[in-house]
PDB file of the backbone (N, CA, C, O) and the ligand in Angstrom, with CONECT records:
HET     ZN  A 101       1
ATOM      1  N   MET A   1     154.648 113.907  73.318  1.00  0.00           N
ATOM      2  CA  MET A   1     154.034 114.785  74.331  1.00  0.00           C
ATOM      3  C   MET A   1     153.262 115.906  73.660  1.00  0.00           C
ATOM      4  O   MET A   1     152.075 116.120  73.905  1.00  0.00           O
ATOM      5  N   GLY A   2     154.001 116.625  72.788  1.00  0.00           N
ATOM      6  CA  GLY A   2     153.339 117.731  72.099  1.00  0.00           C
ATOM      7  C   GLY A   2     152.309 117.250  71.104  1.00  0.00           C
ATOM      8  O   GLY A   2     151.300 117.918  70.876  1.00  0.00           O
ATOM      9  N   GLN A   3     152.554 116.103  70.515  1.00  0.00           N
ATOM     10  CA  GLN A   3     151.614 115.569  69.538  1.00  0.00           C
ATOM     11  C   GLN A   3     150.313 115.132  70.213  1.00  0.00           C
ATOM     12  O   GLN A   3     149.221 115.348  69.689  1.00  0.00           O
ATOM     13  N   ARG A   4     150.453 114.524  71.365  1.00  0.00           N
ATOM     14  CA  ARG A   4     149.281 114.061  72.079  1.00  0.00           C
ATOM     15  C   ARG A   4     148.404 115.248  72.498  1.00  0.00           C
ATOM     16  O   ARG A   4     147.175 115.206  72.440  1.00  0.00           O
ATOM     17  N   HIS A   5     149.109 116.313  72.924  1.00  0.00           N
ATOM     18  CA  HIS A   5     148.387 117.509  73.332  1.00  0.00           C
ATOM     19  C   HIS A   5     147.633 118.119  72.148  1.00  0.00           C
ATOM     20  O   HIS A   5     146.505 118.596  72.279  1.00  0.00           O
ATOM     21  N   ARG A   6     148.313 118.085  70.960  1.00  0.00           N
ATOM     22  CA  ARG A   6     147.683 118.687  69.791  1.00  0.00           C
ATOM     23  C   ARG A   6     146.438 117.879  69.354  1.00  0.00           C
ATOM     24  O   ARG A   6     145.418 118.459  68.981  1.00  0.00           O
ATOM     25  N   THR A   7     146.534 116.550  69.407  1.00  0.00           N
ATOM     26  CA  THR A   7     145.376 115.752  69.004  1.00  0.00           C
ATOM     27  C   THR A   7     144.229 115.935  69.984  1.00  0.00           C
ATOM     28  O   THR A   7     143.061 115.962  69.595  1.00  0.00           O
ATOM     29  N   ALA A   8     144.572 116.061  71.255  1.00  0.00           N
ATOM     30  CA  ALA A   8     143.523 116.275  72.248  1.00  0.00           C
ATOM     31  C   ALA A   8     142.831 117.601  72.002  1.00  0.00           C
ATOM     32  O   ALA A   8     141.608 117.705  72.086  1.00  0.00           O
ATOM     33  N   ALA A   9     143.644 118.629  71.691  1.00  0.00           N
ATOM     34  CA  ALA A   9     143.065 119.944  71.430  1.00  0.00           C
ATOM     35  C   ALA A   9     142.205 119.903  70.168  1.00  0.00           C
ATOM     36  O   ALA A   9     141.148 120.530  70.102  1.00  0.00           O
ATOM     37  N   ALA A  10     142.678 119.151  69.164  1.00  0.00           N
ATOM     38  CA  ALA A  10     141.907 119.042  67.934  1.00  0.00           C
ATOM     39  C   ALA A  10     140.582 118.322  68.206  1.00  0.00           C
ATOM     40  O   ALA A  10     139.536 118.677  67.662  1.00  0.00           O
ATOM     41  N   ASN A  11     140.660 117.310  69.056  1.00  0.00           N
ATOM     42  CA  ASN A  11     139.440 116.579  69.387  1.00  0.00           C
ATOM     43  C   ASN A  11     138.421 117.474  70.089  1.00  0.00           C
ATOM     44  O   ASN A  11     137.239 117.484  69.747  1.00  0.00           O
ATOM     45  N   THR A  12     138.905 118.221  71.071  1.00  0.00           N
ATOM     46  CA  THR A  12     137.974 119.060  71.828  1.00  0.00           C
ATOM     47  C   THR A  12     137.490 120.219  70.974  1.00  0.00           C
ATOM     48  O   THR A  12     136.336 120.635  71.070  1.00  0.00           O
ATOM     49  N   GLY A  13     138.392 120.742  70.129  1.00  0.00           N
ATOM     50  CA  GLY A  13     138.021 121.927  69.359  1.00  0.00           C
ATOM     51  C   GLY A  13     137.126 121.620  68.179  1.00  0.00           C
ATOM     52  O   GLY A  13     136.213 122.386  67.870  1.00  0.00           O
ATOM     53  N   ARG A  14     137.380 120.506  67.519  1.00  0.00           N
ATOM     54  CA  ARG A  14     136.662 120.299  66.259  1.00  0.00           C
ATOM     55  C   ARG A  14     135.426 119.402  66.416  1.00  0.00           C
ATOM     56  O   ARG A  14     134.344 119.723  65.925  1.00  0.00           O
ATOM     57  N   SER A  15     135.612 118.273  67.108  1.00  0.00           N
ATOM     58  CA  SER A  15     134.529 117.286  67.053  1.00  0.00           C
ATOM     59  C   SER A  15     133.670 117.280  68.310  1.00  0.00           C
ATOM     60  O   SER A  15     132.504 116.892  68.252  1.00  0.00           O
ATOM     61  N   ARG A  16     134.225 117.703  69.449  1.00  0.00           N
ATOM     62  CA  ARG A  16     133.454 117.512  70.663  1.00  0.00           C
ATOM     63  C   ARG A  16     132.337 118.544  70.816  1.00  0.00           C
ATOM     64  O   ARG A  16     131.243 118.222  71.280  1.00  0.00           O
ATOM     65  N   ASN A  17     132.624 119.795  70.419  1.00  0.00           N
ATOM     66  CA  ASN A  17     131.601 120.822  70.623  1.00  0.00           C
ATOM     67  C   ASN A  17     130.288 120.520  69.905  1.00  0.00           C
ATOM     68  O   ASN A  17     129.226 120.583  70.525  1.00  0.00           O
ATOM     69  N   PRO A  18     130.337 120.191  68.604  1.00  0.00           N
ATOM     70  CA  PRO A  18     129.065 119.863  67.940  1.00  0.00           C
ATOM     71  C   PRO A  18     128.393 118.644  68.558  1.00  0.00           C
ATOM     72  O   PRO A  18     127.168 118.585  68.653  1.00  0.00           O
ATOM     73  N   VAL A  19     129.211 117.658  68.983  1.00  0.00           N
ATOM     74  CA  VAL A  19     128.640 116.457  69.609  1.00  0.00           C
ATOM     75  C   VAL A  19     127.904 116.846  70.875  1.00  0.00           C
ATOM     76  O   VAL A  19     126.795 116.378  71.130  1.00  0.00           O
ATOM     77  N   ILE A  20     128.532 117.711  71.674  1.00  0.00           N
ATOM     78  CA  ILE A  20     127.884 118.144  72.923  1.00  0.00           C
ATOM     79  C   ILE A  20     126.600 118.902  72.615  1.00  0.00           C
ATOM     80  O   ILE A  20     125.580 118.707  73.276  1.00  0.00           O
ATOM     81  N   ARG A  21     126.655 119.775  71.598  1.00  0.00           N
ATOM     82  CA  ARG A  21     125.463 120.559  71.285  1.00  0.00           C
ATOM     83  C   ARG A  21     124.313 119.639  70.834  1.00  0.00           C
ATOM     84  O   ARG A  21     123.169 119.781  71.264  1.00  0.00           O
ATOM     85  N   VAL A  22     124.669 118.687  69.947  1.00  0.00           N
ATOM     86  CA  VAL A  22     123.647 117.760  69.441  1.00  0.00           C
ATOM     87  C   VAL A  22     123.116 116.900  70.566  1.00  0.00           C
ATOM     88  O   VAL A  22     121.908 116.695  70.690  1.00  0.00           O
ATOM     89  N   SER A  23     124.045 116.386  71.404  1.00  0.00           N
ATOM     90  CA  SER A  23     123.588 115.491  72.458  1.00  0.00           C
ATOM     91  C   SER A  23     122.783 116.258  73.505  1.00  0.00           C
ATOM     92  O   SER A  23     121.905 115.687  74.151  1.00  0.00           O
ATOM     93  N   LEU A  24     123.076 117.550  73.677  1.00  0.00           N
ATOM     94  CA  LEU A  24     122.278 118.352  74.610  1.00  0.00           C
ATOM     95  C   LEU A  24     120.847 118.467  74.116  1.00  0.00           C
ATOM     96  O   LEU A  24     119.896 118.302  74.880  1.00  0.00           O
ATOM     97  N   ALA A  25     120.706 118.753  72.827  1.00  0.00           N
ATOM     98  CA  ALA A  25     119.358 118.837  72.266  1.00  0.00           C
ATOM     99  C   ALA A  25     118.669 117.490  72.344  1.00  0.00           C
ATOM    100  O   ALA A  25     117.490 117.390  72.685  1.00  0.00           O
ATOM    101  N   ALA A  26     119.445 116.440  72.015  1.00  0.00           N
ATOM    102  CA  ALA A  26     118.866 115.095  72.091  1.00  0.00           C
ATOM    103  C   ALA A  26     118.502 114.759  73.524  1.00  0.00           C
ATOM    104  O   ALA A  26     117.451 114.173  73.785  1.00  0.00           O
ATOM    105  N   LEU A  27     119.378 115.134  74.461  1.00  0.00           N
ATOM    106  CA  LEU A  27     119.104 114.863  75.873  1.00  0.00           C
ATOM    107  C   LEU A  27     117.858 115.596  76.333  1.00  0.00           C
ATOM    108  O   LEU A  27     117.030 115.052  77.064  1.00  0.00           O
ATOM    109  N   ALA A  28     117.736 116.866  75.882  1.00  0.00           N
ATOM    110  CA  ALA A  28     116.550 117.634  76.263  1.00  0.00           C
ATOM    111  C   ALA A  28     115.291 116.977  75.716  1.00  0.00           C
ATOM    112  O   ALA A  28     114.274 116.887  76.404  1.00  0.00           O
ATOM    113  N   THR A  29     115.370 116.522  74.472  1.00  0.00           N
ATOM    114  CA  THR A  29     114.220 115.846  73.861  1.00  0.00           C
ATOM    115  C   THR A  29     113.897 114.549  74.594  1.00  0.00           C
ATOM    116  O   THR A  29     112.742 114.249  74.894  1.00  0.00           O
ATOM    117  N   ILE A  30     114.968 113.781  74.874  1.00  0.00           N
ATOM    118  CA  ILE A  30     114.758 112.504  75.567  1.00  0.00           C
ATOM    119  C   ILE A  30     114.181 112.755  76.961  1.00  0.00           C
ATOM    120  O   ILE A  30     113.271 112.058  77.410  1.00  0.00           O
ATOM    121  N   TYR A  31     114.740 113.782  77.640  1.00  0.00           N
ATOM    122  CA  TYR A  31     114.260 114.110  78.976  1.00  0.00           C
ATOM    123  C   TYR A  31     112.787 114.491  78.931  1.00  0.00           C
ATOM    124  O   TYR A  31     111.994 114.058  79.766  1.00  0.00           O
ATOM    125  N   LEU A  32     112.434 115.307  77.945  1.00  0.00           N
ATOM    126  CA  LEU A  32     111.045 115.744  77.807  1.00  0.00           C
ATOM    127  C   LEU A  32     110.128 114.557  77.519  1.00  0.00           C
ATOM    128  O   LEU A  32     109.049 114.431  78.098  1.00  0.00           O
ATOM    129  N   LEU A  33     110.581 113.690  76.611  1.00  0.00           N
ATOM    130  CA  LEU A  33     109.777 112.512  76.262  1.00  0.00           C
ATOM    131  C   LEU A  33     109.632 111.587  77.464  1.00  0.00           C
ATOM    132  O   LEU A  33     108.554 111.051  77.722  1.00  0.00           O
ATOM    133  N   LEU A  34     110.741 111.405  78.200  1.00  0.00           N
ATOM    134  CA  LEU A  34     110.687 110.549  79.385  1.00  0.00           C
ATOM    135  C   LEU A  34     109.751 111.141  80.429  1.00  0.00           C
ATOM    136  O   LEU A  34     108.986 110.429  81.080  1.00  0.00           O
ATOM    137  N   PHE A  35     109.829 112.467  80.573  1.00  0.00           N
ATOM    138  CA  PHE A  35     108.972 113.144  81.541  1.00  0.00           C
ATOM    139  C   PHE A  35     107.507 112.957  81.175  1.00  0.00           C
ATOM    140  O   PHE A  35     106.677 112.641  82.027  1.00  0.00           O
ATOM    141  N   LEU A  36     107.200 113.158  79.887  1.00  0.00           N
ATOM    142  CA  LEU A  36     105.829 112.979  79.419  1.00  0.00           C
ATOM    143  C   LEU A  36     105.386 111.530  79.588  1.00  0.00           C
ATOM    144  O   LEU A  36     104.259 111.258  80.001  1.00  0.00           O
ATOM    145  N   ALA A  37     106.289 110.604  79.262  1.00  0.00           N
ATOM    146  CA  ALA A  37     105.962 109.182  79.404  1.00  0.00           C
ATOM    147  C   ALA A  37     105.705 108.842  80.863  1.00  0.00           C
ATOM    148  O   ALA A  37     104.788 108.083  81.178  1.00  0.00           O
ATOM    149  N   ALA A  38     106.523 109.410  81.758  1.00  0.00           N
ATOM    150  CA  ALA A  38     106.339 109.145  83.183  1.00  0.00           C
ATOM    151  C   ALA A  38     105.002 109.703  83.669  1.00  0.00           C
ATOM    152  O   ALA A  38     104.273 109.046  84.412  1.00  0.00           O
ATOM    153  N   VAL A  39     104.696 110.924  83.236  1.00  0.00           N
ATOM    154  CA  VAL A  39     103.419 111.529  83.623  1.00  0.00           C
ATOM    155  C   VAL A  39     102.264 110.680  83.107  1.00  0.00           C
ATOM    156  O   VAL A  39     101.303 110.413  83.829  1.00  0.00           O
ATOM    157  N   PHE A  40     102.370 110.261  81.854  1.00  0.00           N
ATOM    158  CA  PHE A  40     101.321 109.449  81.247  1.00  0.00           C
ATOM    159  C   PHE A  40     101.176 108.119  81.992  1.00  0.00           C
ATOM    160  O   PHE A  40     100.066 107.654  82.254  1.00  0.00           O
ATOM    161  N   LEU A  41     102.322 107.519  82.327  1.00  0.00           N
ATOM    162  CA  LEU A  41     102.314 106.238  83.035  1.00  0.00           C
ATOM    163  C   LEU A  41     101.671 106.397  84.406  1.00  0.00           C
ATOM    164  O   LEU A  41     100.853 105.573  84.814  1.00  0.00           O
ATOM    165  N   PHE A  42     102.047 107.476  85.124  1.00  0.00           N
ATOM    166  CA  PHE A  42     101.472 107.703  86.446  1.00  0.00           C
ATOM    167  C   PHE A  42      99.971 107.919  86.341  1.00  0.00           C
ATOM    168  O   PHE A  42      99.202 107.451  87.181  1.00  0.00           O
ATOM    169  N   TRP A  43      99.564 108.637  85.295  1.00  0.00           N
ATOM    170  CA  TRP A  43      98.143 108.891  85.106  1.00  0.00           C
ATOM    171  C   TRP A  43      97.387 107.593  84.852  1.00  0.00           C
ATOM    172  O   TRP A  43      96.320 107.358  85.420  1.00  0.00           O
ATOM    173  N   ILE A  44      97.967 106.739  83.975  1.00  0.00           N
ATOM    174  CA  ILE A  44      97.330 105.462  83.638  1.00  0.00           C
ATOM    175  C   ILE A  44      97.220 104.596  84.885  1.00  0.00           C
ATOM    176  O   ILE A  44      96.170 104.021  85.170  1.00  0.00           O
ATOM    177  N   VAL A  45      98.349 104.512  85.640  1.00  0.00           N
ATOM    178  CA  VAL A  45      98.354 103.662  86.832  1.00  0.00           C
ATOM    179  C   VAL A  45      97.360 104.190  87.867  1.00  0.00           C
ATOM    180  O   VAL A  45      96.641 103.417  88.500  1.00  0.00           O
ATOM    181  N   GLY A  46      97.326 105.509  88.030  1.00  0.00           N
ATOM    182  CA  GLY A  46      96.398 106.104  88.981  1.00  0.00           C
ATOM    183  C   GLY A  46      94.955 105.858  88.592  1.00  0.00           C
ATOM    184  O   GLY A  46      94.119 105.541  89.438  1.00  0.00           O
ATOM    185  N   GLU A  47      94.667 106.005  87.314  1.00  0.00           N
ATOM    186  CA  GLU A  47      93.306 105.768  86.817  1.00  0.00           C
ATOM    187  C   GLU A  47      92.926 104.302  87.006  1.00  0.00           C
ATOM    188  O   GLU A  47      91.804 103.988  87.401  1.00  0.00           O
ATOM    189  N   TRP A  48      93.871 103.413  86.721  1.00  0.00           N
ATOM    190  CA  TRP A  48      93.618 101.982  86.857  1.00  0.00           C
ATOM    191  C   TRP A  48      93.350 101.633  88.318  1.00  0.00           C
ATOM    192  O   TRP A  48      92.423 100.883  88.625  1.00  0.00           O
ATOM    193  N   ASN A  49      94.177 102.190  89.228  1.00  0.00           N
ATOM    194  CA  ASN A  49      93.979 101.936  90.657  1.00  0.00           C
ATOM    195  C   ASN A  49      92.633 102.462  91.124  1.00  0.00           C
ATOM    196  O   ASN A  49      91.953 101.825  91.928  1.00  0.00           O
ATOM    197  N   ARG A  50      92.252 103.628  90.616  1.00  0.00           N
ATOM    198  CA  ARG A  50      90.991 104.232  91.029  1.00  0.00           C
ATOM    199  C   ARG A  50      89.813 103.369  90.566  1.00  0.00           C
ATOM    200  O   ARG A  50      88.866 103.137  91.317  1.00  0.00           O
ATOM    201  N   ARG A  51      89.886 102.903  89.330  1.00  0.00           N
ATOM    202  CA  ARG A  51      88.814 102.048  88.805  1.00  0.00           C
ATOM    203  C   ARG A  51      88.714 100.756  89.599  1.00  0.00           C
ATOM    204  O   ARG A  51      87.623 100.295  89.935  1.00  0.00           O
ATOM    205  N   ARG A  52      89.891 100.174  89.896  1.00  0.00           N
ATOM    206  CA  ARG A  52      89.885  98.919  90.630  1.00  0.00           C
ATOM    207  C   ARG A  52      89.286  99.115  92.024  1.00  0.00           C
ATOM    208  O   ARG A  52      88.519  98.279  92.501  1.00  0.00           O
ATOM    209  N   ARG A  53      89.646 100.232  92.673  1.00  0.00           N
ATOM    210  CA  ARG A  53      89.109 100.519  94.003  1.00  0.00           C
ATOM    211  C   ARG A  53      87.599 100.735  93.934  1.00  0.00           C
ATOM    212  O   ARG A  53      86.849 100.276  94.795  1.00  0.00           O
ATOM    213  N   GLU A  54      87.170 101.447  92.884  1.00  0.00           N
ATOM    214  CA  GLU A  54      85.739 101.688  92.729  1.00  0.00           C
ATOM    215  C   GLU A  54      84.992 100.378  92.516  1.00  0.00           C
ATOM    216  O   GLU A  54      83.940 100.141  93.109  1.00  0.00           O
ATOM    217  N   ARG A  55      85.559  99.529  91.655  1.00  0.00           N
ATOM    218  CA  ARG A  55      84.903  98.264  91.370  1.00  0.00           C
ATOM    219  C   ARG A  55      84.826  97.415  92.637  1.00  0.00           C
ATOM    220  O   ARG A  55      83.817  96.757  92.891  1.00  0.00           O
ATOM    221  N   ARG A  56      85.905  97.434  93.434  1.00  0.00           N
ATOM    222  CA  ARG A  56      85.905  96.644  94.650  1.00  0.00           C
ATOM    223  C   ARG A  56      84.903  97.212  95.655  1.00  0.00           C
ATOM    224  O   ARG A  56      84.256  96.468  96.392  1.00  0.00           O
ATOM    225  N   ALA A  57      84.785  98.540  95.672  1.00  0.00           N
ATOM    226  CA  ALA A  57      83.822  99.157  96.579  1.00  0.00           C
ATOM    227  C   ALA A  57      82.398  98.827  96.165  1.00  0.00           C
ATOM    228  O   ALA A  57      81.517  98.686  97.014  1.00  0.00           O
ATOM    229  N   LEU A  58      82.169  98.703  94.861  1.00  0.00           N
ATOM    230  CA  LEU A  58      80.819  98.431  94.368  1.00  0.00           C
ATOM    231  C   LEU A  58      80.511  96.942  94.317  1.00  0.00           C
ATOM    232  O   LEU A  58      79.393  96.547  93.986  1.00  0.00           O
ATOM    233  N   GLN A  59      81.500  96.114  94.645  1.00  0.00           N
ATOM    234  CA  GLN A  59      81.313  94.682  94.475  1.00  0.00           C
ATOM    235  C   GLN A  59      80.211  94.154  95.384  1.00  0.00           C
ATOM    236  O   GLN A  59      79.411  93.318  94.966  1.00  0.00           O
ATOM    237  N   HIS A  60      80.165  94.629  96.612  1.00  0.00           N
ATOM    238  CA  HIS A  60      79.180  94.127  97.569  1.00  0.00           C
ATOM    239  C   HIS A  60      78.029  95.102  97.733  1.00  0.00           C
ATOM    240  O   HIS A  60      77.226  94.980  98.658  1.00  0.00           O
ATOM    241  N   ARG A  61      77.953  96.062  96.840  1.00  0.00           N
ATOM    242  CA  ARG A  61      76.932  97.079  96.984  1.00  0.00           C
ATOM    243  C   ARG A  61      75.703  96.673  96.166  1.00  0.00           C
ATOM    244  O   ARG A  61      75.808  96.287  95.001  1.00  0.00           O
ATOM    245  N   LEU A  62      74.570  96.771  96.794  1.00  0.00           N
ATOM    246  CA  LEU A  62      73.327  96.365  96.141  1.00  0.00           C
ATOM    247  C   LEU A  62      72.299  97.473  96.301  1.00  0.00           C
ATOM    248  O   LEU A  62      72.358  98.287  97.223  1.00  0.00           O
ATOM    249  N   ARG A  63      71.366  97.472  95.379  1.00  0.00           N
ATOM    250  CA  ARG A  63      70.255  98.411  95.473  1.00  0.00           C
ATOM    251  C   ARG A  63      68.954  97.598  95.441  1.00  0.00           C
ATOM    252  O   ARG A  63      68.716  96.770  94.562  1.00  0.00           O
ATOM    253  N   CYS A  64      68.154  97.880  96.426  1.00  0.00           N
ATOM    254  CA  CYS A  64      66.882  97.175  96.520  1.00  0.00           C
ATOM    255  C   CYS A  64      65.979  97.574  95.351  1.00  0.00           C
ATOM    256  O   CYS A  64      65.846  98.753  95.024  1.00  0.00           O
ATOM    257  N   VAL A  65      65.362  96.560  94.729  1.00  0.00           N
ATOM    258  CA  VAL A  65      64.498  96.865  93.581  1.00  0.00           C
ATOM    259  C   VAL A  65      63.150  97.395  94.031  1.00  0.00           C
ATOM    260  O   VAL A  65      62.432  98.006  93.240  1.00  0.00           O
ATOM    261  N   ILE A  66      62.796  97.169  95.292  1.00  0.00           N
ATOM    262  CA  ILE A  66      61.489  97.604  95.780  1.00  0.00           C
ATOM    263  C   ILE A  66      61.556  99.053  96.278  1.00  0.00           C
ATOM    264  O   ILE A  66      60.761  99.894  95.860  1.00  0.00           O
ATOM    265  N   CYS A  67      62.507  99.336  97.169  1.00  0.00           N
ATOM    266  CA  CYS A  67      62.541 100.664  97.790  1.00  0.00           C
ATOM    267  C   CYS A  67      63.759 101.472  97.362  1.00  0.00           C
ATOM    268  O   CYS A  67      63.953 102.588  97.845  1.00  0.00           O
ATOM    269  N   ALA A  68      64.563 100.950  96.488  1.00  0.00           N
ATOM    270  CA  ALA A  68      65.736 101.642  95.959  1.00  0.00           C
ATOM    271  C   ALA A  68      66.754 101.998  97.032  1.00  0.00           C
ATOM    272  O   ALA A  68      67.535 102.936  96.871  1.00  0.00           O
ATOM    273  N   PHE A  69      66.742 101.260  98.108  1.00  0.00           N
ATOM    274  CA  PHE A  69      67.696 101.491  99.198  1.00  0.00           C
ATOM    275  C   PHE A  69      69.016 100.795  98.873  1.00  0.00           C
ATOM    276  O   PHE A  69      69.032  99.611  98.536  1.00  0.00           O
ATOM    277  N   GLU A  70      70.102 101.521  98.974  1.00  0.00           N
ATOM    278  CA  GLU A  70      71.414 100.931  98.694  1.00  0.00           C
ATOM    279  C   GLU A  70      72.010 100.381  99.973  1.00  0.00           C
ATOM    280  O   GLU A  70      72.003 101.038 101.014  1.00  0.00           O
ATOM    281  N   PHE A  71      72.520  99.180  99.882  1.00  0.00           N
ATOM    282  CA  PHE A  71      73.102  98.570 101.074  1.00  0.00           C
ATOM    283  C   PHE A  71      74.257  97.655 100.678  1.00  0.00           C
ATOM    284  O   PHE A  71      74.412  97.250  99.526  1.00  0.00           O
ATOM    285  N   GLU A  72      75.063  97.353 101.707  1.00  0.00           N
ATOM    286  CA  GLU A  72      76.202  96.475 101.503  1.00  0.00           C
ATOM    287  C   GLU A  72      75.811  95.068 101.916  1.00  0.00           C
ATOM    288  O   GLU A  72      75.126  94.863 102.919  1.00  0.00           O
ATOM    289  N   ASP A  73      76.257  94.107 101.129  1.00  0.00           N
ATOM    290  CA  ASP A  73      75.984  92.727 101.478  1.00  0.00           C
ATOM    291  C   ASP A  73      77.248  91.908 101.272  1.00  0.00           C
ATOM    292  O   ASP A  73      77.712  91.742 100.144  1.00  0.00           O
ATOM    293  N   HIS A  74      77.798  91.400 102.358  1.00  0.00           N
ATOM    294  CA  HIS A  74      79.045  90.634 102.264  1.00  0.00           C
ATOM    295  C   HIS A  74      78.805  89.141 102.435  1.00  0.00           C
ATOM    296  O   HIS A  74      79.755  88.363 102.520  1.00  0.00           O
ATOM    297  N   THR A  75      77.539  88.740 102.487  1.00  0.00           N
ATOM    298  CA  THR A  75      77.253  87.315 102.616  1.00  0.00           C
ATOM    299  C   THR A  75      77.271  86.651 101.245  1.00  0.00           C
ATOM    300  O   THR A  75      77.332  87.322 100.215  1.00  0.00           O
ATOM    301  N   ASP A  76      77.217  85.351 101.252  1.00  0.00           N
ATOM    302  CA  ASP A  76      77.187  84.608 100.001  1.00  0.00           C
ATOM    303  C   ASP A  76      75.771  84.228  99.594  1.00  0.00           C
ATOM    304  O   ASP A  76      75.576  83.387  98.716  1.00  0.00           O
ATOM    305  N   ALA A  77      74.805  84.835 100.220  1.00  0.00           N
ATOM    306  CA  ALA A  77      73.417  84.488  99.934  1.00  0.00           C
ATOM    307  C   ALA A  77      73.075  84.803  98.481  1.00  0.00           C
ATOM    308  O   ALA A  77      73.517  85.807  97.922  1.00  0.00           O
ATOM    309  N   LEU A  78      72.283  83.928  97.892  1.00  0.00           N
ATOM    310  CA  LEU A  78      71.910  84.126  96.493  1.00  0.00           C
ATOM    311  C   LEU A  78      70.966  85.311  96.364  1.00  0.00           C
ATOM    312  O   LEU A  78      71.052  86.088  95.414  1.00  0.00           O
ATOM    313  N   LEU A  79      70.073  85.437  97.321  1.00  0.00           N
ATOM    314  CA  LEU A  79      69.118  86.545  97.308  1.00  0.00           C
ATOM    315  C   LEU A  79      69.257  87.322  98.617  1.00  0.00           C
ATOM    316  O   LEU A  79      68.604  86.992  99.607  1.00  0.00           O
ATOM    317  N   PRO A  80      70.091  88.336  98.625  1.00  0.00           N
ATOM    318  CA  PRO A  80      70.259  89.121  99.855  1.00  0.00           C
ATOM    319  C   PRO A  80      68.994  89.892 100.212  1.00  0.00           C
ATOM    320  O   PRO A  80      68.251  90.346  99.342  1.00  0.00           O
ATOM    321  N   ARG A  81      68.770  90.025 101.524  1.00  0.00           N
ATOM    322  CA  ARG A  81      67.556  90.656 101.999  1.00  0.00           C
ATOM    323  C   ARG A  81      67.813  92.140 102.250  1.00  0.00           C
ATOM    324  O   ARG A  81      68.833  92.521 102.824  1.00  0.00           O
ATOM    325  N   CYS A  82      66.884  92.952 101.817  1.00  0.00           N
ATOM    326  CA  CYS A  82      67.012  94.397 102.023  1.00  0.00           C
ATOM    327  C   CYS A  82      66.805  94.718 103.499  1.00  0.00           C
ATOM    328  O   CYS A  82      65.817  94.276 104.086  1.00  0.00           O
ATOM    329  N   PRO A  83      67.699  95.465 104.104  1.00  0.00           N
ATOM    330  CA  PRO A  83      67.546  95.774 105.529  1.00  0.00           C
ATOM    331  C   PRO A  83      66.419  96.768 105.814  1.00  0.00           C
ATOM    332  O   PRO A  83      66.019  96.914 106.969  1.00  0.00           O
ATOM    333  N   ARG A  84      65.915  97.429 104.832  1.00  0.00           N
ATOM    334  CA  ARG A  84      64.877  98.420 105.096  1.00  0.00           C
ATOM    335  C   ARG A  84      63.470  97.818 104.939  1.00  0.00           C
ATOM    336  O   ARG A  84      62.636  97.921 105.839  1.00  0.00           O
ATOM    337  N   CYS A  85      63.226  97.188 103.775  1.00  0.00           N
ATOM    338  CA  CYS A  85      61.879  96.669 103.552  1.00  0.00           C
ATOM    339  C   CYS A  85      61.819  95.155 103.643  1.00  0.00           C
ATOM    340  O   CYS A  85      60.724  94.592 103.612  1.00  0.00           O
ATOM    341  N   GLY A  86      62.944  94.477 103.755  1.00  0.00           N
ATOM    342  CA  GLY A  86      62.939  93.037 103.970  1.00  0.00           C
ATOM    343  C   GLY A  86      62.666  92.215 102.737  1.00  0.00           C
ATOM    344  O   GLY A  86      62.455  91.007 102.850  1.00  0.00           O
ATOM    345  N   SER A  87      62.660  92.814 101.562  1.00  0.00           N
ATOM    346  CA  SER A  87      62.397  92.035 100.353  1.00  0.00           C
ATOM    347  C   SER A  87      63.689  91.407  99.854  1.00  0.00           C
ATOM    348  O   SER A  87      64.782  91.918 100.099  1.00  0.00           O
ATOM    349  N   LEU A  88      63.546  90.309  99.162  1.00  0.00           N
ATOM    350  CA  LEU A  88      64.717  89.642  98.613  1.00  0.00           C
ATOM    351  C   LEU A  88      65.106  90.295  97.292  1.00  0.00           C
ATOM    352  O   LEU A  88      64.254  90.660  96.482  1.00  0.00           O
ATOM    353  N   ASN A  89      66.406  90.431  97.097  1.00  0.00           N
ATOM    354  CA  ASN A  89      66.900  91.109  95.896  1.00  0.00           C
ATOM    355  C   ASN A  89      67.795  90.190  95.108  1.00  0.00           C
ATOM    356  O   ASN A  89      68.546  89.393  95.670  1.00  0.00           O
ATOM    357  N   GLU A  90      67.708  90.307  93.823  1.00  0.00           N
ATOM    358  CA  GLU A  90      68.673  89.607  92.991  1.00  0.00           C
ATOM    359  C   GLU A  90      69.987  90.360  93.034  1.00  0.00           C
ATOM    360  O   GLU A  90      70.049  91.573  93.235  1.00  0.00           O
ATOM    361  N   ARG A  91      71.030  89.575  92.835  1.00  0.00           N
ATOM    362  CA  ARG A  91      72.365  90.164  92.888  1.00  0.00           C
ATOM    363  C   ARG A  91      72.791  90.545  91.473  1.00  0.00           C
ATOM    364  O   ARG A  91      73.230  89.694  90.699  1.00  0.00           O
ATOM    365  N   PHE A  92      72.664  91.784  91.155  1.00  0.00           N
ATOM    366  CA  PHE A  92      73.236  92.187  89.872  1.00  0.00           C
ATOM    367  C   PHE A  92      74.125  93.403  90.050  1.00  0.00           C
ATOM    368  O   PHE A  92      74.035  94.131  91.039  1.00  0.00           O
ATOM    369  N   LYS A  93      74.964  93.596  89.087  1.00  0.00           N
ATOM    370  CA  LYS A  93      76.045  94.567  89.202  1.00  0.00           C
ATOM    371  C   LYS A  93      75.511  95.987  89.293  1.00  0.00           C
ATOM    372  O   LYS A  93      74.630  96.403  88.540  1.00  0.00           O
ATOM    373  N   MET A  94      76.078  96.707  90.240  1.00  0.00           N
ATOM    374  CA  MET A  94      75.767  98.133  90.337  1.00  0.00           C
ATOM    375  C   MET A  94      76.461  98.869  89.197  1.00  0.00           C
ATOM    376  O   MET A  94      77.650  98.666  88.952  1.00  0.00           O
ATOM    377  N   GLU A  95      75.744  99.692  88.529  1.00  0.00           N
ATOM    378  CA  GLU A  95      76.351 100.488  87.458  1.00  0.00           C
ATOM    379  C   GLU A  95      76.938 101.760  88.046  1.00  0.00           C
ATOM    380  O   GLU A  95      76.396 102.353  88.979  1.00  0.00           O
ATOM    381  N   GLN A  96      78.060 102.155  87.473  1.00  0.00           N
ATOM    382  CA  GLN A  96      78.647 103.424  87.902  1.00  0.00           C
ATOM    383  C   GLN A  96      77.854 104.591  87.345  1.00  0.00           C
ATOM    384  O   GLN A  96      77.417 104.594  86.194  1.00  0.00           O
ATOM    385  N   ILE A  97      77.688 105.579  88.206  1.00  0.00           N
ATOM    386  CA  ILE A  97      76.899 106.731  87.768  1.00  0.00           C
ATOM    387  C   ILE A  97      77.842 107.834  87.306  1.00  0.00           C
ATOM    388  O   ILE A  97      77.388 108.902  86.893  1.00  0.00           O
TER     389      ILE A  97
HETATM  390 ZN    ZN A 101      64.149  97.506 100.103  1.00  0.00          ZN2+
END
């Protein structure tokens, strides 16, 4: 009974305190790293989603080569017709500005 109590006290007094102190610092470091990693991950995912949305928005977007009018075309026509001047346009990718 008394021996068990003494070993427990020795454990808490000698070895546990430094372990707690070290693990606290390690925990703080890990927490900070995890927090930074999470922020970075959220940023990457958000940027990726934004790019994908932009690309999808620009997918059907065309600019007339004659009058520079921008319009949406959801048909499968090879040469979509400009709604303003009626000229046929080639389908090429809109560049991001
Ligand atoms: Zn046009």
